[in-house]
N, C-alpha and C positions, 0 to 999 in steps of 0.2 A: 705704636701702631705703624704698620707697613703701608706703603703706597697702594699695594694690591687691595688692602682692606678698604682704603678710601675709595678706590675705583669701583669696588663692589657696591658701595652705598650710593655713589653719585652717578655711576654709569660709565661705560667705556666709549661712548660716542665721541668722536673727534670730528669737528667740522674742518674740512680741508678746502683748498682752492688751488687752481693751477697758476703757475708762474706767468702764464700768458694771459690770464684774466685781467680785466682792467681794474684800476683802483676803485672805480665806481662800483664794480661788481663786489669788491671786497667790502666796501662801506655798506652796501645794501645787505650783504650776508651778516655782517656784524650787527646791524640794526635789527634785521629780521630774527636772528637767533638770540639776540640780547646777550652777546658775549664780547669779550675784549680782545680776542686774538684768533687768528686762523693759521693753521699749519699749512705751509705751502708744500704740496705733494701732488704728483701726477697720478699716482696709483693708490694713494691712501695708506701706503705702508712705509715708503722711504721718505724721510724728511729732507726737503731741499732748503727750507727756510721757515720763517714765521713772520707774519705781518700783524702788528699790534696797533692799538690806538696811538702809542708813542711813535711808531713808524709813520703813521698818517700825519702827525704833527710835524715831524722832521721833513716829510715829503712836501707838506704845505709850505714850509719855510723855504725849501729848495726850489720847488716848481711853481709855486703860486697857484693861480687859477687854472693852470694846465694839469694839475695833479690828477683829477678824476679820469682823464683820458690816458694817463700813463699805464704801463703794465705793472702788475704786482712785483715782478722781478726788479723794477726800478727802485722800489722802496723797501723791499723785504730785508730782514736781518738774516744773513746766511750763517753766521756763527751761532748755532743754536745749542744751548745747553739742554741736555736731556737727562732724564732719570730712569730708574729701573723699578719695576713693581716690588722688588725685594728690599729696596731702600726704606729707611724709616721716614715718616712724615717730617720729623724734626730735621733730618738731613736735608730734605727738599726745602724746608723753611730756611735753613741756613744758606743753601745755594741761592734762593731767591733774594735774600737779604744781601749776601756778599756780592752778587752780580747785578743787583737791581733789576731783576726780571720778575714779572708778575705771572708768567705762564711757563710751565715746564712740561714739554711733551714727554710721555713715558714710552720707552722702547723695550721690547722683549724679543730676544733672538733676532735682532736686527730689523724688527718690524714695529711700526707705530701701534700702540695698543691703548692709549689714553692720553689725557692731558690734565694737569693739576694747576689750578689757579690759586692766587694768594687768598681768595675768598674761601676756597675749599680747605686750605691749610689752616686758616684762622678758625673756621667752623670746627674742624677736627680738634684743634687745640682747646677750644672752648668746651667742647663735649668732654674731652679728657679731664679738664679742670672741674667741671660739674660733677663728674663721676668721682674724682678724688675727694672733692668736698663732701659729697654724700657719704662716702665710706668713712671719712674722718668724723663726720657728725654722728654717724651710727655707732662708731667705736667709742666715741666720747659718751654718748647716751648709755651705751651698754655698761660702761665702767662706773656709772653713778650708782 
């Protein structure tokens, strides 16, 4: 299965935030949208960074109670690993495991077009396994 197929089923909406927004704004967006990461982008197309729950924990350790008033740019991850709609979901799963990232923004022709989370990847893999199991069961029953 390709990432493009996964995006078709889950949707291509990506929640972004400005690097100048406060961490308080980021926390509220994560809570309100019930997501684990925001892509940092001024225009919704170019990725400047990503801010995840992990970045918030690191920021809390670094800034303590002052964290919420800091800018997103103070805690965001700037070395963002991204993927392509043409890549396989298995490859994205490997990237997430290898680099210990739970969210991979998807870029096509230099523009942000989606985001894939570890939950999306796991769901996709479980769906594949269910389908494979059903095919094998049907083949076994047909041979009897």
